[in-house]
Backbone as XML, in Angstrom:
<?xml version="1.0"?>
<chain id="A" units="angstrom">
  <residue number="1" name="MET">
    <atom name="N" x="0.808" y="-1.189" z="0.000"/>
    <atom name="CA" x="0.000" y="0.000" z="0.000"/>
    <atom name="C" x="0.860" y="1.264" z="0.000"/>
  </residue>
  <residue number="2" name="LYS">
    <atom name="N" x="2.073" y="1.161" z="0.391"/>
    <atom name="CA" x="2.927" y="2.335" z="0.489"/>
    <atom name="C" x="3.105" y="3.023" z="-0.865"/>
  </residue>
  <residue number="3" name="ARG">
    <atom name="N" x="3.082" y="2.270" z="-1.949"/>
    <atom name="CA" x="3.294" y="2.879" z="-3.257"/>
    <atom name="C" x="2.149" y="3.799" z="-3.668"/>
  </residue>
  <residue number="4" name="PHE">
    <atom name="N" x="0.965" y="3.656" z="-3.041"/>
    <atom name="CA" x="-0.167" y="4.508" z="-3.357"/>
    <atom name="C" x="-0.252" y="5.733" z="-2.454"/>
  </residue>
  <residue number="5" name="LYS">
    <atom name="N" x="0.676" y="5.860" z="-1.530"/>
    <atom name="CA" x="0.680" y="6.993" z="-0.606"/>
    <atom name="C" x="0.870" y="8.294" z="-1.382"/>
  </residue>
  <residue number="6" name="ASP">
    <atom name="N" x="0.269" y="9.340" z="-0.868"/>
    <atom name="CA" x="0.396" y="10.669" z="-1.480"/>
    <atom name="C" x="1.870" y="11.038" z="-1.571"/>
  </residue>
  <residue number="7" name="LYS">
    <atom name="N" x="2.305" y="11.481" z="-2.718"/>
    <atom name="CA" x="3.719" y="11.794" z="-2.927"/>
    <atom name="C" x="4.084" y="13.205" z="-2.488"/>
  </residue>
  <residue number="8" name="HIS">
    <atom name="N" x="3.087" y="14.015" z="-2.145"/>
    <atom name="CA" x="3.351" y="15.373" z="-1.703"/>
    <atom name="C" x="3.647" y="15.400" z="-0.209"/>
  </residue>
  <residue number="9" name="THR">
    <atom name="N" x="4.377" y="16.422" z="0.202"/>
    <atom name="CA" x="4.700" y="16.575" z="1.614"/>
    <atom name="C" x="3.470" y="17.042" z="2.383"/>
  </residue>
  <residue number="10" name="ASP">
    <atom name="N" x="3.502" y="16.869" z="3.694"/>
    <atom name="CA" x="2.407" y="17.350" z="4.533"/>
    <atom name="C" x="2.237" y="18.851" z="4.382"/>
  </residue>
  <residue number="11" name="GLN">
    <atom name="N" x="3.345" y="19.573" z="4.342"/>
    <atom name="CA" x="3.290" y="21.034" z="4.211"/>
    <atom name="C" x="2.598" y="21.440" z="2.914"/>
  </residue>
  <residue number="12" name="PHE">
    <atom name="N" x="2.858" y="20.733" z="1.835"/>
    <atom name="CA" x="2.215" y="21.007" z="0.551"/>
    <atom name="C" x="0.700" y="20.864" z="0.681"/>
  </residue>
  <residue number="13" name="ASN">
    <atom name="N" x="0.257" y="19.780" z="1.332"/>
    <atom name="CA" x="-1.176" y="19.543" z="1.490"/>
    <atom name="C" x="-1.826" y="20.575" z="2.405"/>
  </residue>
  <residue number="14" name="TYR">
    <atom name="N" x="-1.150" y="20.941" z="3.506"/>
    <atom name="CA" x="-1.671" y="21.986" z="4.386"/>
    <atom name="C" x="-1.835" y="23.298" z="3.614"/>
  </residue>
  <residue number="15" name="THR">
    <atom name="N" x="-0.863" y="23.637" z="2.816"/>
    <atom name="CA" x="-0.894" y="24.878" z="2.036"/>
    <atom name="C" x="-2.039" y="24.856" z="1.033"/>
  </residue>
  <residue number="16" name="ARG">
    <atom name="N" x="-2.270" y="23.724" z="0.401"/>
    <atom name="CA" x="-3.384" y="23.623" z="-0.552"/>
    <atom name="C" x="-4.722" y="23.853" z="0.135"/>
  </residue>
  <residue number="17" name="VAL">
    <atom name="N" x="-4.874" y="23.314" z="1.353"/>
    <atom name="CA" x="-6.116" y="23.530" z="2.108"/>
    <atom name="C" x="-6.256" y="25.001" z="2.460"/>
  </residue>
  <residue number="18" name="GLN">
    <atom name="N" x="-5.189" y="25.599" z="2.969"/>
    <atom name="CA" x="-5.243" y="27.002" z="3.395"/>
    <atom name="C" x="-5.494" y="27.956" z="2.235"/>
  </residue>
  <residue number="19" name="ASN">
    <atom name="N" x="-4.985" y="27.645" z="1.073"/>
    <atom name="CA" x="-5.089" y="28.541" z="-0.076"/>
    <atom name="C" x="-6.274" y="28.234" z="-0.990"/>
  </residue>
  <residue number="20" name="ALA">
    <atom name="N" x="-7.067" y="27.238" z="-0.661"/>
    <atom name="CA" x="-8.197" y="26.856" z="-1.510"/>
    <atom name="C" x="-9.232" y="27.975" z="-1.529"/>
  </residue>
  <residue number="21" name="SER">
    <atom name="N" x="-9.828" y="28.161" z="-2.682"/>
    <atom name="CA" x="-10.907" y="29.152" z="-2.779"/>
    <atom name="C" x="-11.997" y="28.602" z="-3.688"/>
  </residue>
  <residue number="22" name="GLN">
    <atom name="N" x="-13.194" y="29.060" z="-3.430"/>
    <atom name="CA" x="-14.350" y="28.641" z="-4.197"/>
    <atom name="C" x="-14.202" y="29.133" z="-5.629"/>
  </residue>
  <residue number="23" name="GLU">
    <atom name="N" x="-14.444" y="28.248" z="-6.574"/>
    <atom name="CA" x="-14.365" y="28.632" z="-7.979"/>
    <atom name="C" x="-15.621" y="29.398" z="-8.372"/>
  </residue>
  <residue number="24" name="LYS">
    <atom name="N" x="-15.543" y="30.129" z="-9.462"/>
    <atom name="CA" x="-16.601" y="31.059" z="-9.852"/>
    <atom name="C" x="-17.994" y="30.421" z="-9.885"/>
  </residue>
  <residue number="25" name="ASN">
    <atom name="N" x="-18.159" y="29.293" z="-10.522"/>
    <atom name="CA" x="-19.481" y="28.666" z="-10.653"/>
    <atom name="C" x="-19.642" y="27.460" z="-9.734"/>
  </residue>
  <residue number="26" name="GLU">
    <atom name="N" x="-18.849" y="27.389" z="-8.701"/>
    <atom name="CA" x="-18.885" y="26.263" z="-7.773"/>
    <atom name="C" x="-19.814" y="26.595" z="-6.599"/>
  </residue>
  <residue number="27" name="SER">
    <atom name="N" x="-20.719" y="25.683" z="-6.305"/>
    <atom name="CA" x="-21.620" y="25.913" z="-5.163"/>
    <atom name="C" x="-20.831" y="25.739" z="-3.862"/>
  </residue>
  <residue number="28" name="PRO">
    <atom name="N" x="-21.315" y="26.332" z="-2.781"/>
    <atom name="CA" x="-20.633" y="26.137" z="-1.493"/>
    <atom name="C" x="-20.534" y="24.663" z="-1.098"/>
  </residue>
  <residue number="29" name="GLU">
    <atom name="N" x="-21.547" y="23.872" z="-1.433"/>
    <atom name="CA" x="-21.536" y="22.445" z="-1.095"/>
    <atom name="C" x="-20.428" y="21.699" z="-1.836"/>
  </residue>
  <residue number="30" name="ILE">
    <atom name="N" x="-20.278" y="21.995" z="-3.115"/>
    <atom name="CA" x="-19.231" y="21.344" z="-3.916"/>
    <atom name="C" x="-17.860" y="21.804" z="-3.423"/>
  </residue>
  <residue number="31" name="PHE">
    <atom name="N" x="-17.740" y="23.080" z="-3.105"/>
    <atom name="CA" x="-16.479" y="23.604" z="-2.571"/>
    <atom name="C" x="-16.128" y="22.897" z="-1.263"/>
  </residue>
  <residue number="32" name="LEU">
    <atom name="N" x="-17.109" y="22.723" z="-0.391"/>
    <atom name="CA" x="-16.868" y="22.036" z="0.883"/>
    <atom name="C" x="-16.429" y="20.591" z="0.656"/>
  </residue>
  <residue number="33" name="ASP">
    <atom name="N" x="-17.061" y="19.893" z="-0.276"/>
    <atom name="CA" x="-16.657" y="18.513" z="-0.587"/>
    <atom name="C" x="-15.217" y="18.467" z="-1.095"/>
  </residue>
  <residue number="34" name="ARG">
    <atom name="N" x="-14.878" y="19.427" z="-1.955"/>
    <atom name="CA" x="-13.503" y="19.478" z="-2.483"/>
    <atom name="C" x="-12.509" y="19.736" z="-1.359"/>
  </residue>
  <residue number="35" name="LEU">
    <atom name="N" x="-12.865" y="20.639" z="-0.451"/>
    <atom name="CA" x="-11.994" y="20.924" z="0.695"/>
    <atom name="C" x="-11.850" y="19.713" z="1.612"/>
  </residue>
  <residue number="36" name="ARG">
    <atom name="N" x="-12.943" y="18.983" z="1.818"/>
    <atom name="CA" x="-12.874" y="17.781" z="2.665"/>
    <atom name="C" x="-11.869" y="16.774" z="2.108"/>
  </residue>
  <residue number="37" name="ARG">
    <atom name="N" x="-11.923" y="16.580" z="0.788"/>
    <atom name="CA" x="-10.972" y="15.639" z="0.170"/>
    <atom name="C" x="-9.531" y="16.119" z="0.349"/>
  </residue>
  <residue number="38" name="LEU">
    <atom name="N" x="-9.318" y="17.421" z="0.199"/>
    <atom name="CA" x="-7.974" y="17.969" z="0.415"/>
    <atom name="C" x="-7.553" y="17.806" z="1.872"/>
  </residue>
  <residue number="39" name="CYS">
    <atom name="N" x="-8.472" y="18.083" z="2.773"/>
    <atom name="CA" x="-8.164" y="18.044" z="4.200"/>
    <atom name="C" x="-7.855" y="16.622" z="4.679"/>
  </residue>
  <residue number="40" name="GLU">
    <atom name="N" x="-8.480" y="15.626" z="4.060"/>
    <atom name="CA" x="-8.218" y="14.231" z="4.438"/>
    <atom name="C" x="-6.739" y="13.885" z="4.304"/>
  </residue>
  <residue number="41" name="ARG">
    <atom name="N" x="-6.076" y="14.547" z="3.381"/>
    <atom name="CA" x="-4.649" y="14.274" z="3.164"/>
    <atom name="C" x="-3.770" y="14.849" z="4.269"/>
  </residue>
  <residue number="42" name="THR">
    <atom name="N" x="-4.345" y="15.713" z="5.112"/>
    <atom name="CA" x="-3.553" y="16.331" z="6.179"/>
    <atom name="C" x="-3.744" y="15.633" z="7.517"/>
  </residue>
  <residue number="43" name="VAL">
    <atom name="N" x="-4.656" y="14.672" z="7.583"/>
    <atom name="CA" x="-4.984" y="14.017" z="8.854"/>
    <atom name="C" x="-4.173" y="12.734" z="8.986"/>
  </residue>
  <residue number="44" name="ARG">
    <atom name="N" x="-3.358" y="12.706" z="10.007"/>
    <atom name="CA" x="-2.612" y="11.476" z="10.270"/>
    <atom name="C" x="-3.454" y="10.600" z="11.191"/>
  </residue>
  <residue number="45" name="SER">
    <atom name="N" x="-3.120" y="9.333" z="11.275"/>
    <atom name="CA" x="-3.891" y="8.434" z="12.126"/>
    <atom name="C" x="-3.058" y="7.989" z="13.317"/>
  </residue>
  <residue number="46" name="SER">
    <atom name="N" x="-3.767" y="7.669" z="14.387"/>
    <atom name="CA" x="-3.128" y="7.243" z="15.623"/>
    <atom name="C" x="-3.877" y="6.044" z="16.185"/>
  </residue>
  <residue number="47" name="ASP">
    <atom name="N" x="-3.161" y="5.180" z="16.862"/>
    <atom name="CA" x="-3.786" y="4.029" z="17.510"/>
    <atom name="C" x="-4.465" y="4.427" z="18.815"/>
  </residue>
  <residue number="48" name="ASN">
    <atom name="N" x="-4.074" y="5.569" z="19.351"/>
    <atom name="CA" x="-4.634" y="6.066" z="20.602"/>
    <atom name="C" x="-5.934" y="6.815" z="20.290"/>
  </residue>
  <residue number="49" name="ALA">
    <atom name="N" x="-7.050" y="6.363" z="20.866"/>
    <atom name="CA" x="-8.363" y="6.941" z="20.564"/>
    <atom name="C" x="-8.465" y="8.406" z="20.978"/>
  </residue>
  <residue number="50" name="VAL">
    <atom name="N" x="-7.892" y="8.751" z="22.124"/>
    <atom name="CA" x="-7.947" y="10.137" z="22.596"/>
    <atom name="C" x="-7.143" y="11.035" z="21.667"/>
  </residue>
  <residue number="51" name="GLU">
    <atom name="N" x="-5.961" y="10.586" z="21.317"/>
    <atom name="CA" x="-5.118" y="11.360" z="20.399"/>
    <atom name="C" x="-5.797" y="11.517" z="19.039"/>
  </residue>
  <residue number="52" name="GLN">
    <atom name="N" x="-6.441" y="10.464" z="18.552"/>
    <atom name="CA" x="-7.124" y="10.533" z="17.262"/>
    <atom name="C" x="-8.280" y="11.525" z="17.310"/>
  </residue>
  <residue number="53" name="ALA">
    <atom name="N" x="-8.978" y="11.569" z="18.429"/>
    <atom name="CA" x="-10.077" y="12.530" z="18.583"/>
    <atom name="C" x="-9.560" y="13.960" z="18.509"/>
  </residue>
  <residue number="54" name="VAL">
    <atom name="N" x="-8.418" y="14.215" z="19.134"/>
    <atom name="CA" x="-7.814" y="15.554" z="19.093"/>
    <atom name="C" x="-7.377" y="15.889" z="17.669"/>
  </residue>
  <residue number="55" name="ILE">
    <atom name="N" x="-6.768" y="14.948" z="16.992"/>
    <atom name="CA" x="-6.323" y="15.142" z="15.605"/>
    <atom name="C" x="-7.523" y="15.463" z="14.713"/>
  </residue>
  <residue number="56" name="ASN">
    <atom name="N" x="-8.606" y="14.708" z="14.875"/>
    <atom name="CA" x="-9.801" y="14.928" z="14.060"/>
    <atom name="C" x="-10.441" y="16.282" z="14.343"/>
  </residue>
  <residue number="57" name="ARG">
    <atom name="N" x="-10.449" y="16.680" z="15.615"/>
    <atom name="CA" x="-11.022" y="17.977" z="15.984"/>
    <atom name="C" x="-10.218" y="19.118" z="15.350"/>
  </residue>
  <residue number="58" name="GLU">
    <atom name="N" x="-8.904" y="18.996" z="15.376"/>
    <atom name="CA" x="-8.045" y="20.013" z="14.741"/>
    <atom name="C" x="-8.278" y="20.059" z="13.234"/>
  </residue>
  <residue number="59" name="ALA">
    <atom name="N" x="-8.437" y="18.895" z="12.629"/>
    <atom name="CA" x="-8.703" y="18.846" z="11.186"/>
    <atom name="C" x="-10.032" y="19.525" z="10.866"/>
  </residue>
  <residue number="60" name="ASP">
    <atom name="N" x="-11.042" y="19.318" z="11.716"/>
    <atom name="CA" x="-12.333" y="19.977" z="11.513"/>
    <atom name="C" x="-12.202" y="21.492" z="11.615"/>
  </residue>
  <residue number="61" name="ARG">
    <atom name="N" x="-11.389" y="21.957" z="12.541"/>
    <atom name="CA" x="-11.162" y="23.407" z="12.679"/>
    <atom name="C" x="-10.474" y="23.980" z="11.454"/>
  </residue>
  <residue number="62" name="ARG">
    <atom name="N" x="-9.459" y="23.259" z="10.968"/>
    <atom name="CA" x="-8.764" y="23.707" z="9.753"/>
    <atom name="C" x="-9.722" y="23.747" z="8.570"/>
  </residue>
  <residue number="63" name="LEU">
    <atom name="N" x="-10.565" y="22.727" z="8.466"/>
    <atom name="CA" x="-11.536" y="22.655" z="7.375"/>
    <atom name="C" x="-12.507" y="23.828" z="7.440"/>
  </residue>
  <residue number="64" name="LEU">
    <atom name="N" x="-13.046" y="24.112" z="8.610"/>
    <atom name="CA" x="-13.987" y="25.215" z="8.764"/>
    <atom name="C" x="-13.333" y="26.555" z="8.419"/>
  </residue>
  <residue number="65" name="ALA">
    <atom name="N" x="-12.131" y="26.781" z="8.928"/>
    <atom name="CA" x="-11.426" y="28.037" z="8.652"/>
    <atom name="C" x="-11.139" y="28.181" z="7.159"/>
  </residue>
  <residue number="66" name="ALA">
    <atom name="N" x="-10.701" y="27.118" z="6.526"/>
    <atom name="CA" x="-10.399" y="27.172" z="5.092"/>
    <atom name="C" x="-11.672" y="27.401" z="4.285"/>
  </residue>
  <residue number="67" name="PHE">
    <atom name="N" x="-12.768" y="26.787" z="4.708"/>
    <atom name="CA" x="-14.038" y="26.948" z="4.001"/>
    <atom name="C" x="-14.509" y="28.402" z="4.073"/>
  </residue>
  <residue number="68" name="ILE">
    <atom name="N" x="-14.517" y="28.960" z="5.264"/>
    <atom name="CA" x="-14.974" y="30.348" z="5.437"/>
    <atom name="C" x="-14.076" y="31.311" z="4.669"/>
  </residue>
  <residue number="69" name="ASN">
    <atom name="N" x="-12.773" y="31.127" z="4.772"/>
    <atom name="CA" x="-11.827" y="32.025" z="4.087"/>
    <atom name="C" x="-11.870" y="31.887" z="2.575"/>
  </residue>
  <residue number="70" name="GLY">
    <atom name="N" x="-12.270" y="30.719" z="2.091"/>
    <atom name="CA" x="-12.249" y="30.480" z="0.654"/>
    <atom name="C" x="-13.535" y="30.802" z="-0.074"/>
  </residue>
  <residue number="71" name="LEU">
    <atom name="N" x="-14.586" y="31.129" z="0.676"/>
    <atom name="CA" x="-15.859" y="31.448" z="0.033"/>
    <atom name="C" x="-15.760" y="32.740" z="-0.767"/>
  </residue>
  <residue number="72" name="ILE">
    <atom name="N" x="-16.466" y="32.778" z="-1.885"/>
    <atom name="CA" x="-16.527" y="33.979" z="-2.714"/>
    <atom name="C" x="-17.518" y="34.948" z="-2.082"/>
  </residue>
  <residue number="73" name="GLY">
    <atom name="N" x="-17.186" y="36.222" z="-2.085"/>
    <atom name="CA" x="-18.089" y="37.236" z="-1.563"/>
    <atom name="C" x="-18.010" y="37.315" z="-0.053"/>
  </residue>
  <residue number="74" name="THR">
    <atom name="N" x="-18.809" y="38.182" z="0.494"/>
    <atom name="CA" x="-18.872" y="38.366" z="1.935"/>
    <atom name="C" x="-20.196" y="37.791" z="2.412"/>
  </residue>
  <residue number="75" name="PRO">
    <atom name="N" x="-20.174" y="36.727" z="3.192"/>
    <atom name="CA" x="-21.425" y="36.084" z="3.616"/>
    <atom name="C" x="-22.404" y="37.045" z="4.284"/>
  </residue>
  <residue number="76" name="CYS">
    <atom name="N" x="-21.938" y="37.962" z="5.103"/>
    <atom name="CA" x="-22.844" y="38.907" z="5.775"/>
    <atom name="C" x="-23.534" y="39.807" z="4.768"/>
  </residue>
  <residue number="77" name="GLU">
    <atom name="N" x="-22.794" y="40.291" z="3.793"/>
    <atom name="CA" x="-23.389" y="41.151" z="2.773"/>
    <atom name="C" x="-24.409" y="40.382" z="1.959"/>
  </residue>
  <residue number="78" name="ASP">
    <atom name="N" x="-24.101" y="39.130" z="1.617"/>
    <atom name="CA" x="-25.027" y="38.310" z="0.843"/>
    <atom name="C" x="-26.309" y="38.063" z="1.629"/>
  </residue>
  <residue number="79" name="ALA">
    <atom name="N" x="-26.199" y="37.789" z="2.917"/>
    <atom name="CA" x="-27.373" y="37.538" z="3.754"/>
    <atom name="C" x="-28.218" y="38.795" z="3.874"/>
  </residue>
  <residue number="80" name="ASN">
    <atom name="N" x="-27.580" y="39.929" z="4.050"/>
    <atom name="CA" x="-28.319" y="41.191" z="4.153"/>
    <atom name="C" x="-29.032" y="41.525" z="2.844"/>
  </residue>
  <residue number="81" name="ALA">
    <atom name="N" x="-28.409" y="41.254" z="1.715"/>
    <atom name="CA" x="-29.016" y="41.534" z="0.426"/>
    <atom name="C" x="-30.263" y="40.674" z="0.230"/>
  </residue>
  <residue number="82" name="ARG">
    <atom name="N" x="-30.216" y="39.411" z="0.627"/>
    <atom name="CA" x="-31.377" y="38.531" z="0.504"/>
    <atom name="C" x="-32.510" y="38.980" z="1.429"/>
  </residue>
  <residue number="83" name="GLN">
    <atom name="N" x="-32.179" y="39.524" z="2.567"/>
    <atom name="CA" x="-33.172" y="39.943" z="3.555"/>
    <atom name="C" x="-34.061" y="41.056" z="3.001"/>
  </residue>
  <residue number="84" name="TYR">
    <atom name="N" x="-33.496" y="41.929" z="2.184"/>
    <atom name="CA" x="-34.239" y="43.099" z="1.708"/>
    <atom name="C" x="-34.816" y="42.925" z="0.319"/>
  </residue>
  <residue number="85" name="ARG">
    <atom name="N" x="-34.830" y="41.746" z="-0.212"/>
    <atom name="CA" x="-35.409" y="41.512" z="-1.556"/>
    <atom name="C" x="-36.893" y="41.331" z="-1.472"/>
  </residue>
</chain>
């Protein structure tokens, strides 16, 4: 199985997650799915259940931050515009 391992470094994968942005015609749901796949490459596994829970929680935080930062437009402005239509 080692030959199928991702050939990129961990830092490369972290950077891709951090720099990801929603494409012009991409829905937020599709963008989130794409980010999840990228983020999976940054999560290491542990035999210790407590340690794995901490690792997963950190990965979820990174995913949320990358998702919010990568969205097109300003969510507050978009919500306010819909409110007054």
